[in-house]
N, C-alpha and C positions, 0 to 999 in steps of 0.2 A: 216842843211837840209833846204830845201826850205819852208816847211810848218811851220817853227819856232820851231819845236820840236827837242830836242837834241837826239843824238844817242850815246850810250855807246859802245865802242869797247870792246870785250871780251879779257881777258888775256889768255895766253896759258893754265894756270891751270884751268880756267873756261871752256875752250873748252874741255880739257881732262876730266873734271868732267861730262860734258854732254855726251861725247862719252862713258865714263865708265858706266854711268847710262843706256844708251841705250843697252849696252852690257849685263848688269845685267837683264834688262827687257827681252831681247831676250833669255837669259839663262833661266829665269823663265818660259817663254812661251814654250820653248823647253822641259823643265823638266815636265811641266804639261801634255803636249801631250804624252811624252814618258812614263810617269807613269800611263797614262790612266785616268786622272782626268778631262780632258777637257769636256767631255759630262756632267758629274755631275755639273761642275761649270757653263757651259752654261745653264743648266736647272735651277739652282739656280738663275742665273742672270735673266732669263725670268720670273720665278714664284715669287721670293722673292725680287729681285732687286740687285743692285750693292753692297750695304753694306753687305748683306748676303753672296754673292758669294766671295767678297774680304775677309771676315772673315774666311770662309772655306779654302780659298787659304792660308791665314796666318797660319791656323792650320797645313796644309800640309808642308808649306815652311816658317817657322818663320824667317829664316835668310834672306829671300828675301821679307819680308812682306811689305816693303815700296813701292814695285812695284805691289802689288796685285790688286789694283783698276784699274790700267792701263792694267794689264795683262788680267783680266777677260773680259774686254771690247774688247780686241783684239783677243780673241779666236774664 
């Protein structure tokens, strides 16, 4: 690169991991909305902050807990 910084090319596996993660995040957001938890999580986010909203999200969807922080900010 011209600015002297190196650039790492992603492997196919790394690209698939990112794509899979985005799919899981989208799945979580869809499930939150379909199950009717979006309003509650948005209110928690506004009143108590992201950690509280993410924790409640993890209670509802423990299998997708790794995406809770991102999901609550995207609702």
